[in-house]
C-alpha positions in Angstrom: 128.6 164.1 42.6 130.3 161.1 40.1 129.6 162.1 36.7 129.2 158.6 35.7 125.7 158.5 37.7 123.3 158.8 34.6 119.8 160.0 34.6 117.4 159.2 31.8 114.4 161.5 31.2 111.9 160.5 28.9 109.5 163.2 27.7 107.7 164.2 24.8 107.7 167.7 25.3 111.2 169.5 24.5 111.0 172.2 26.8 110.5 170.0 29.8 113.6 167.7 28.3 115.6 171.0 28.5 114.7 172.3 31.8 115.4 168.9 33.1 118.5 168.6 31.8 119.8 172.1 32.7 118.7 171.4 36.4 120.4 167.8 36.2 123.3 168.6 35.1 123.6 171.4 37.4 123.3 169.0 40.4 126.2 166.8 39.1 124.8 164.0 37.4 125.1 162.9 33.8 121.5 163.6 32.0 120.2 162.0 29.1 117.3 163.1 27.4 114.7 161.5 24.9 111.3 162.8 23.1 111.0 159.7 21.3 109.7 156.6 23.9 109.9 153.9 21.3 113.6 154.5 21.8 113.4 153.8 26.0 114.4 150.0 25.7 117.5 150.7 23.6 118.8 153.3 25.4 118.1 151.9 29.3 119.8 148.8 27.9 122.8 150.2 26.3 123.3 153.5 28.9 122.0 151.5 32.1 121.0 154.4 34.0 120.6 154.8 37.4 117.5 156.7 37.5 114.7 157.4 35.0 112.2 160.2 35.2 109.7 159.4 32.4 106.4 161.1 31.4 103.0 159.4 32.2 101.4 160.2 29.0 103.3 160.0 26.3 102.3 158.6 22.3 103.6 154.6 21.7 104.9 153.8 25.0 103.6 155.4 28.2 105.4 155.7 31.5 103.8 152.6 32.7 105.4 150.7 30.0 108.8 152.4 30.6 108.5 151.6 34.2 108.0 147.5 33.4 110.7 147.5 30.5 113.3 149.5 32.8 112.4 146.9 35.8 112.7 143.9 33.6 116.2 144.9 32.3 117.3 146.0 36.0 115.6 145.3 38.8 117.3 148.2 40.6 116.7 151.2 38.3 114.9 153.9 40.3 112.0 155.1 38.1 109.8 157.8 38.8 106.5 159.0 36.8 106.2 162.9 35.7 102.8 164.2 34.5 100.4 167.1 35.1 97.2 164.7 33.8 97.7 161.2 35.6 95.1 160.2 37.8 95.1 158.6 41.4 94.3 155.2 40.1 97.2 155.1 37.5 99.4 156.6 40.0 98.6 153.8 42.5 98.9 151.3 39.9 102.3 152.6 38.9 103.4 152.5 42.3 102.5 148.5 43.0 104.5 147.7 39.9 107.4 149.3 41.5 107.6 153.3 40.5 109.4 155.1 43.0 107.9 158.3 43.0 105.9 160.4 41.2 106.5 164.2 40.2 103.3 166.6 39.3 103.9 169.1 36.5 105.1 172.0 36.7 107.6 171.1 39.5 110.6 173.3 40.8 114.2 172.6 40.8 114.3 172.2 44.5 111.3 169.5 44.1 113.1 168.0 41.5 116.4 167.8 43.5 114.9 166.6 46.8 113.5 163.9 44.8 117.0 163.0 42.9 118.3 162.8 46.1 116.0 160.3 47.5 116.3 158.1 44.7 119.9 158.0 45.0 119.3 157.2 48.6 116.9 154.0 47.7 119.3 153.2 45.1 122.2 153.1 47.3 120.3 151.0 50.0 119.1 148.7 47.6 122.5 147.6 46.4 123.9 147.9 50.0 121.4 145.5 51.4 121.7 143.3 48.2 125.4 142.9 48.6 125.2 142.3 52.8 122.3 139.6 51.8 124.7 137.8 49.3 127.3 137.9 51.8 124.9 137.0 54.6 124.1 133.8 52.3 127.6 132.8 51.3 129.1 132.5 55.1 126.1 131.7 57.1 123.9 129.2 54.8 123.4 126.9 52.4 121.5 127.8 48.9 118.3 129.2 50.3 118.7 128.3 53.7 120.2 130.6 56.6 121.9 129.5 59.7 124.9 130.1 62.6 123.8 127.6 64.9 125.9 124.3 65.3 122.3 122.2 64.6 122.0 123.9 61.1 125.7 123.9 60.4 125.5 120.0 60.7 122.9 120.0 58.4 124.6 122.1 55.6 127.4 119.8 56.1 125.2 116.7 55.5 123.4 118.4 52.5 127.2 118.7 50.6 128.2 115.1 51.3 124.9 113.4 50.5 124.0 115.6 47.4 126.3 114.2 44.8 125.3 110.4 46.0 122.4 108.4 44.7 121.4 107.4 48.3 117.4 107.7 49.3 117.2 110.1 51.9 114.7 110.7 55.3 114.2 114.4 56.4 112.5 114.3 59.8 111.3 117.4 61.5 108.7 119.6 62.7 105.9 121.0 60.5 107.6 124.4 59.4 111.3 123.7 59.9 112.3 123.8 56.0 112.0 120.2 55.2 110.8 120.8 51.2 113.7 123.7 51.3 116.6 121.0 52.3 115.1 118.3 49.4 115.5 120.8 46.9 119.1 122.0 48.0 119.9 118.2 47.8 118.2 118.1 44.4 120.2 121.5 42.9 123.4 119.9 44.0 123.3 116.3 43.0 124.1 114.8 39.1 120.1 115.0 38.6 119.7 118.7 38.7 119.2 118.8 35.2 116.3 116.6 35.4 113.2 117.7 37.2 112.2 117.4 41.2 108.4 116.3 41.3 107.3 116.8 44.9 104.0 115.3 46.1 102.0 115.7 49.2 100.8 112.8 50.7 98.9 114.4 53.4 96.5 116.3 50.8 94.9 113.5 48.8 93.1 110.1 50.1 94.8 107.1 49.2 92.7 106.2 45.9 93.5 109.7 44.1 97.1 109.7 45.8 97.8 106.2 44.0 96.5 107.8 40.6 98.7 110.8 41.1 101.3 108.5 41.6 101.3 105.8 39.4 99.0 107.5 36.5 96.1 105.3 35.2 94.9 103.8 31.8 91.7 104.7 29.9 88.6 103.3 31.2 89.9 102.5 34.7 87.3 104.4 36.6 84.5 106.5 35.7 85.7 109.9 34.1 89.2 108.1 33.2 88.5 109.4 29.4 91.9 109.0 28.7 95.1 107.4 29.9 97.3 109.4 32.0 101.0 109.3 33.4 101.9 109.6 37.0 104.0 111.9 39.0 106.4 108.8 38.7 107.0 108.9 34.8 107.4 112.6 35.4 110.3 112.2 37.9 112.2 109.7 35.5 115.8 110.6 35.5 115.1 113.5 38.7 114.3 112.8 42.2 111.0 112.4 43.6 109.9 114.0 46.9 107.5 112.5 48.9 106.2 115.0 51.7 104.3 114.0 54.8 105.1 110.1 53.4 104.2 109.0 57.4 100.5 110.1 56.3 100.2 107.5 53.0 97.9 104.5 53.7 99.6 101.1 54.3 98.2 99.6 51.1 99.8 102.3 49.1 102.9 101.9 51.1 103.4 98.5 49.7 103.0 99.6 46.3 105.5 102.2 46.6 108.2 99.6 48.2 108.0 97.5 45.0 108.8 100.4 42.7 112.1 101.3 45.4 112.8 97.7 44.7 112.2 97.2 41.3 112.5 100.5 39.6 109.3 99.3 38.1 105.6 99.9 38.2 102.2 99.4 36.3 99.9 102.3 35.8 96.4 102.2 37.8 94.2 99.6 35.3 97.3 98.8 33.4 99.1 95.6 32.6 102.8 97.0 31.0 105.3 97.5 33.2 107.0 101.0 33.0 110.9 101.2 34.1 111.4 104.3 36.2 115.1 105.8 37.5 114.5 108.2 40.6 116.2 109.1 43.6 113.7 109.4 46.3 113.8 112.0 49.0 110.9 111.6 51.7 109.8 113.8 54.7 108.0 113.2 57.8 107.0 115.4 60.9 106.0 112.0 62.4 108.4 109.7 64.6 108.2 106.3 62.0 109.8 104.5 64.5 106.9 104.7 66.8 104.5 104.2 63.6 106.2 101.1 62.7 105.5 99.7 66.5 101.8 100.6 65.7 101.4 98.8 62.5 100.8 102.2 60.6 104.5 102.4 58.9 106.0 99.1 56.8 109.4 98.7 58.5 110.9 97.6 55.0 110.0 101.0 53.5 111.3 102.9 56.2 114.4 101.3 55.6 114.6 101.5 51.8 113.6 105.5 52.6 116.0 105.7 55.5 119.3 105.2 53.8 120.4 108.8 55.4 118.9 110.7 57.6 118.6 114.5 58.2 116.9 115.8 61.5 116.0 119.1 61.2 116.2 121.4 64.4 112.9 123.4 65.7 113.8 127.0 65.3 113.5 127.3 69.3 116.8 125.5 69.5 118.8 127.3 66.8 120.7 129.7 69.5 121.3 132.9 66.9 119.6 132.2 63.7 116.3 133.9 65.2 117.7 137.6 64.3 119.7 135.9 60.9 116.4 134.8 59.7 114.1 137.7 60.7 116.6 140.0 59.3 116.5 138.5 55.8 112.6 137.9 55.8 112.4 141.8 56.5 114.6 142.6 53.4 113.0 140.1 51.1 109.2 141.4 52.3 110.1 145.2 52.3 111.7 145.1 48.5 108.8 143.3 47.4 106.8 146.1 49.1 109.1 148.7 47.8 109.7 149.9 51.3 113.4 150.4 52.5 113.4 149.4 56.4 116.3 150.3 58.6 115.8 147.1 60.9 114.3 145.7 63.9 114.2 147.4 66.9 116.4 146.0 70.2 112.9 145.5 72.2 111.2 143.8 69.0 114.0 141.6 68.4 114.1 140.5 72.1 110.5 139.4 71.7 111.3 137.1 68.6 114.1 135.6 70.3 112.5 134.6 73.5 109.2 133.1 71.5 108.9 129.8 71.4 107.8 129.4 67.6 105.5 126.2 67.4 105.3 126.9 63.6 109.2 127.5 63.2 110.7 129.1 60.4 107.4 129.5 58.7 105.6 131.0 61.2 108.5 133.5 61.8 108.4 134.2 58.0 104.5 135.1 58.4 105.2 137.3 61.4 107.6 139.4 59.8 105.7 139.7 56.6 102.5 140.8 58.9 105.0 143.2 60.4 106.2 144.6 57.2 102.5 145.1 55.8 101.5 146.8 58.6 104.7 149.2 59.7 104.4 152.6 59.2 107.8 153.9 59.9 111.1 152.6 59.2 111.7 150.0 61.8 109.5 146.8 63.0 108.7 147.5 66.9 106.9 145.4 69.2 103.8 147.2 68.4 104.1 145.7 64.8 104.0 142.2 66.1 101.5 140.2 66.9 99.8 139.9 70.1 100.7 136.3 71.2 104.3 137.3 70.3 104.1 140.0 72.6 102.3 138.5 75.3 105.1 136.0 75.4 107.9 138.4 76.1 105.9 139.4 79.7 106.3 136.4 81.1 109.9 137.5 82.3 108.4 140.8 83.4 106.4 139.7 86.2 103.4 138.2 84.6 102.5 134.7 85.7 100.1 132.1 84.8 97.8 132.1 87.9 95.8 129.2 86.2 98.4 126.6 86.9 99.0 125.5 90.3 102.2 127.1 92.3 104.4 124.5 91.3 103.9 124.3 87.6 103.8 128.1 87.4 106.9 128.5 89.2 108.7 125.5 86.6 107.0 127.3 83.6 108.7 130.9 85.0 111.9 129.7 85.6 112.1 127.2 82.2 111.6 130.9 80.5 114.2 132.8 82.5 116.7 130.0 82.1 116.4 129.8 78.1 116.2 133.4 77.8 119.2 133.7 79.9 121.2 131.2 78.7 120.6 132.0 75.2 121.4 136.1 75.1 124.6 135.0 77.2 126.0 132.8 74.6 125.0 135.1 71.8 126.8 138.0 73.4 129.8 135.7 73.6 129.7 134.3 69.9 128.7 130.5 71.7 132.3 130.6 73.7 131.0 128.6 76.6 134.1 129.3 78.5 133.8 132.7 78.5 130.1 132.9 78.7 131.2 130.8 82.2 133.1 133.1 83.8 130.8 136.2 83.1 127.6 134.5 84.6 129.9 133.0 87.2 128.8 129.6 86.8 131.1 126.1 85.5 131.0 124.8 82.0 129.3 121.9 83.0 126.2 123.8 84.1 125.8 125.6 81.0 126.0 122.0 79.5 123.5 120.6 81.5 121.2 123.8 80.5 121.7 123.2 76.9 120.8 119.5 77.0 117.9 120.4 79.2 116.5 122.6 76.6 117.8 121.0 74.0 119.7 124.2 72.7 122.2 123.5 69.9 125.1 125.7 69.8 
């Protein structure tokens, strides 16, 4: 045992401190003891112990307060509570706040040894997971987005190029693909990063309320306007303005937004004074704005003002190789928040995740993994921990066919499922090397390219 691994014991009983010190030192740890709980923050800050054992009931500061102090200084610190008087509700509260374990007094030397061994394993796994996730983010992502597929690497490359510019950006893609994450990444890598990014959801408010939110209003403009109020455009001055679901904005309000983009000025609702504004606009939509223009639902001139540079986010079903990365990332994120130490996702469960179509995209995968972590009883996520609709999707290639369709349509659907899963697994095993994949499958490269285009699967 490395003598630099420090264990801090906090207890107001001198006998307890002496006994713990003797046992812990014999186990090879560097043990520090203190009977005055008011000195806890000073010692934790100075000594940075790996593990803390603290009595639950003490004068000045109790175990729960010590736990909060320790986690505030170092989130990875393993804190175990010791007490002969703690109630079940108080122990549960401590566990929710991040306590690793609870030892009831009196405990034996063997019980303490087992608890310390488990604590060391937990600490080591936490540090390893943090390191692996940091390396993953560096090699397979951009800011808070992860992906190894060619389509996502192109997105990361585009973000890196456009972020330093002042060009307006239009982000397109299905719901749940991460459009707001892209907008935040562009802002955080731009010269405007020290100023605010102000998001507004154009789909969540009726047009009159959205206008007031955007432009603000003057006192007395309408019933209830007891005082003047600045709009979100004013709050965004100097920064970035993010218009989410801009395709939902009414045609009249589009005209007013166009004037802001052209003249960099606007009036509050009911006001006369022109207000100057310096903003960069990033807009996002899950609609095809070209089609909306043809139908008269979106102004063509506004479209070209917003769409100086476009970024199209691929749906998750087209991102070969990204589902395992994302699933593992979400698993450790949610498990850490729940105080669990997962070993991973079983191959059968991962196969179900990979062949599922993900109509809700990354957001749906995030919810599925969050649910699985909450329900898992062991150290791995298996098929039983996944929602029924995800499990049922995997039965299509095991012989289950939708007999509610015509023979022709049922065969077409089954064949499409087979081709997509076969191709995805084949390319994943060969690290997206089409030549090696074609040799193993006994088909030519042109067939693989044709299937990639047919199912819009981006490498």
